[in-house]
C-alpha positions as CSV (number, residue, x, y, z in Angstrom):
1,M,-58.6,98.4,84.3
2,S,-60.1,101.0,82.0
3,L,-63.7,99.7,81.5
4,K,-66.7,101.9,81.1
5,A,-69.9,100.7,82.8
6,I,-73.6,101.6,83.1
7,V,-75.4,100.5,86.3
8,V,-79.1,99.6,85.8
9,D,-81.4,99.0,88.8
10,D,-84.7,100.4,89.9
11,S,-83.3,100.8,93.4
12,S,-81.3,104.0,93.9
13,I,-79.5,102.4,96.8
14,F,-78.3,99.4,94.6
15,R,-77.3,101.8,91.8
16,R,-75.2,103.8,94.3
17,V,-73.6,100.8,96.0
18,I,-72.8,99.0,92.7
19,S,-71.4,102.3,91.2
20,D,-69.2,102.8,94.3
21,V,-67.8,99.2,94.2
22,L,-67.1,99.4,90.5
23,S,-65.3,102.8,90.9
24,A,-63.2,101.3,93.7
25,I,-61.9,98.6,91.4
26,G,-61.1,101.0,88.6
27,V,-64.2,100.8,86.5
28,E,-65.5,104.1,85.2
29,V,-69.3,104.3,85.8
30,V,-70.4,106.6,82.9
31,A,-74.1,106.4,83.7
32,T,-76.9,104.8,85.8
33,A,-80.5,104.1,84.8
34,P,-83.6,103.2,86.9
35,N,-85.3,101.1,84.2
36,G,-84.6,99.2,81.0
37,R,-86.0,101.8,78.6
38,I,-83.6,104.5,79.8
39,A,-80.8,101.9,80.0
40,C,-81.2,101.0,76.3
41,Q,-80.9,104.6,75.2
42,K,-77.8,105.2,77.4
43,I,-76.2,102.0,76.2
44,R,-76.7,103.1,72.6
45,D,-75.4,106.6,73.2
46,M,-72.4,105.7,75.5
47,K,-71.3,102.3,74.2
48,P,-70.1,101.0,77.6
49,D,-67.9,97.9,77.9
50,M,-70.1,96.4,80.6
51,V,-73.6,96.8,82.2
52,T,-74.8,95.6,85.5
53,L,-78.5,94.8,85.0
54,D,-81.3,94.2,87.4
55,L,-84.0,91.9,86.0
56,E,-87.1,93.0,87.7
57,M,-87.8,96.7,86.9
58,P,-90.7,98.8,85.9
59,E,-91.4,99.9,82.3
60,M,-88.9,97.5,80.7
61,D,-87.4,94.6,82.5
62,G,-83.9,93.2,82.2
63,L,-84.9,90.4,79.8
64,A,-86.4,92.9,77.4
65,V,-83.2,94.9,77.6
66,L,-81.2,91.8,76.7
67,D,-83.5,91.2,73.7
68,E,-83.2,94.8,72.6
69,L,-79.4,94.8,72.9
70,R,-79.2,91.6,70.9
71,K,-81.5,93.1,68.1
72,T,-79.4,96.3,67.9
73,G,-76.0,94.5,68.0
74,E,-74.7,96.1,71.1
75,T,-71.6,94.5,72.4
76,A,-71.5,95.5,76.1
77,K,-71.0,92.5,78.4
78,I,-73.9,92.1,80.9
79,I,-73.6,91.1,84.5
80,V,-77.1,90.4,85.9
81,V,-77.8,91.5,89.5
82,S,-80.8,89.4,90.6
83,A,-82.7,88.5,93.7
84,L,-82.3,84.8,94.6
85,S,-86.0,84.0,94.7
86,R,-87.5,81.1,92.8
87,R,-88.7,83.6,90.2
88,G,-85.4,85.5,90.3
89,G,-83.5,82.2,89.7
90,Q,-85.6,81.4,86.6
91,L,-85.2,84.9,85.2
92,T,-81.4,84.7,85.8
93,I,-81.2,81.4,83.8
94,E,-83.2,83.0,81.0
95,A,-80.9,86.0,81.1
96,L,-77.8,83.8,80.8
97,N,-79.5,82.0,77.8
98,K,-80.1,85.4,76.2
99,G,-76.4,86.3,76.4
100,A,-75.7,87.7,79.8
101,F,-72.0,87.2,80.8
102,D,-72.6,86.3,84.5
103,F,-74.8,87.0,87.4
104,I,-74.5,88.2,91.0
105,P,-77.2,87.6,93.6
106,K,-78.6,90.7,95.3
107,P,-77.7,90.6,99.0
108,D,-80.4,90.2,101.5
109,G,-81.4,93.3,103.4
110,N,-78.7,93.1,106.1
111,G,-77.7,96.8,106.0
112,L,-75.8,99.0,103.7
113,E,-72.3,98.0,104.8
114,E,-73.0,94.3,104.4
115,C,-74.6,95.0,101.0
116,R,-71.4,96.8,99.9
117,A,-69.2,94.0,101.3
118,S,-71.2,91.4,99.4
119,F,-70.8,93.3,96.1
120,D,-67.1,93.8,96.8
121,R,-66.7,90.0,97.1
122,E,-69.0,89.2,94.1
123,L,-68.3,91.9,91.6
124,A,-64.5,92.2,91.5
125,P,-63.8,88.6,90.3
126,R,-66.5,88.8,87.6
127,V,-65.1,92.1,86.3
128,K,-61.6,90.6,86.2
129,A,-63.0,87.6,84.2
130,L,-64.8,90.0,81.9
131,V,-61.6,92.0,81.3
132,S,-59.8,88.8,80.3
133,R,-62.5,88.2,77.6
134,I,-62.5,91.7,76.1
């Protein structure tokens, strides 16, 4: 699998865990970003195949990123990583309507290893599905 990815999340822990999981399944993580404004610039500059995108971030949230990517014609496939709260669920549906490829629920705070295991289970099949569409 020779995909290039950018990981976007305001949590440095989630950026690290998602990057590690992607790398372990053969995806090259070319950049990370702590907010949507930085993410949009990196996506324009680096032209990744995919982006994992948190929705609730400071400065520019994930929905605004999706709007910006649509306006600029960027083609990266977006996998939303979102909290499963009522608000998070509504934002996720809106993100899918704005063109996100799929979504992964953020694991509840049960420790780093459980978080990593959850992303292992959730991310690999979605990346494989994404590869089949590229």
